[in-house]
C-alpha positions as CSV (number, residue, x, y, z in Angstrom):
1,X,2.5,8.0,-3.1
2,X,3.7,7.7,0.5
3,X,4.1,11.5,1.1
4,X,0.7,12.2,-0.9
5,X,-1.1,9.8,1.5
6,X,0.4,11.0,4.7
7,X,-0.1,14.5,3.8
8,X,-3.8,13.8,2.9
9,X,-4.6,11.8,6.1
10,X,-3.0,14.5,8.2
11,X,-5.1,17.1,6.4
12,X,-8.5,15.1,7.1
13,X,-7.2,14.5,10.9
14,X,-6.8,18.2,11.3
15,X,-10.3,18.5,10.2
16,X,-11.8,16.0,12.2
17,X,-9.9,17.5,15.4
18,X,-11.1,21.0,14.5
19,X,-14.8,19.6,14.5
20,X,-15.0,20.5,10.9
21,X,-18.6,19.5,9.6
22,X,-17.8,17.8,6.3
23,X,-20.2,18.4,3.3
24,X,-21.5,15.9,1.0
25,X,-18.9,16.8,-1.4
26,X,-16.2,16.5,1.0
27,X,-17.4,13.1,1.9
28,X,-17.6,12.1,-1.8
29,X,-14.1,13.3,-2.1
30,X,-12.8,11.1,0.7
31,X,-14.7,8.3,-0.3
32,X,-13.0,8.7,-3.9
33,X,-9.5,9.1,-2.6
34,X,-10.2,6.0,-0.4
35,X,-11.1,4.0,-3.7
36,X,-8.0,5.2,-5.3
37,X,-5.9,4.3,-2.5
38,X,-7.6,0.9,-2.3
39,X,-6.9,0.4,-6.1
40,X,-3.0,1.3,-5.4
41,X,-3.0,-1.3,-2.5
42,X,-4.4,-3.9,-4.7
43,X,-1.9,-3.3,-7.5
44,X,0.9,-3.5,-5.0
45,X,-0.4,-6.8,-3.5
46,X,-0.4,-8.2,-7.0
47,X,2.9,-7.1,-7.7
48,X,4.4,-8.3,-4.3
49,X,2.6,-11.8,-4.8
50,X,4.2,-12.0,-8.4
51,X,7.5,-11.2,-7.2
52,X,7.3,-13.8,-4.2
53,X,6.2,-16.3,-6.8
54,X,9.3,-15.4,-9.0
55,X,11.5,-15.6,-6.0
56,X,10.3,-19.0,-5.1
57,X,10.7,-20.1,-8.7
58,X,14.3,-19.1,-8.9
59,X,14.9,-20.4,-5.6
60,X,13.9,-23.8,-7.0
61,X,15.9,-23.4,-10.2
62,X,19.2,-22.8,-7.9
63,X,19.3,-26.4,-7.8
64,X,20.1,-26.4,-11.5
65,X,22.4,-23.5,-11.8
66,X,23.9,-21.0,-9.5
67,X,23.0,-18.0,-11.7
68,X,19.4,-18.7,-10.6
69,X,20.5,-18.1,-7.1
70,X,22.1,-14.9,-7.8
71,X,18.6,-13.7,-9.6
72,X,16.8,-15.0,-6.5
73,X,19.0,-13.0,-4.1
74,X,18.2,-9.7,-6.3
75,X,14.4,-10.4,-5.9
76,X,14.7,-11.2,-2.2
77,X,16.5,-7.6,-1.8
78,X,13.6,-6.0,-4.0
79,X,11.1,-7.8,-1.7
80,X,12.9,-6.5,1.6
81,X,12.2,-2.9,0.4
82,X,8.8,-3.5,-1.3
83,X,6.9,-5.3,1.3
84,X,7.3,-2.6,3.8
85,X,5.7,-0.3,1.3
86,X,3.0,-2.6,0.8
87,X,2.3,-2.9,4.4
88,X,2.4,1.0,4.7
89,X,-0.3,1.2,2.1
90,X,-2.6,-1.4,3.7
91,X,-2.3,0.2,7.3
92,X,-3.0,3.6,5.9
93,X,-6.2,2.3,4.0
94,X,-7.4,0.6,7.0
95,X,-6.7,3.9,9.2
96,X,-8.7,5.7,6.3
97,X,-11.8,3.5,7.1
98,X,-11.6,4.7,10.6
99,X,-11.5,8.3,9.4
100,X,-14.3,7.8,7.4
101,X,-16.4,6.4,10.3
102,X,-15.4,9.6,12.2
103,X,-16.5,11.9,9.2
104,X,-19.9,10.2,8.9
């Protein structure tokens, strides 16, 4: 997803820099992709929140048994990689809002 998003944003930036006049079809396509990326961002936000809740649950259960601390550690490691990906999606979608303002 990251590569696809970066390439798409680059192509739009190049068109804007070359003073390309966007047709209605191109504007609609951009809006459709923006909606697609927004949905992707929402799904990743939900997954991130669920993993945080799971991690906190296993941290609390760590009082009962040490095995829960091991599961908690795995969830934290997963979150350390997943949260930057979510923020990439968030920042890219917000940047696409700015690009859309330039397009119209």
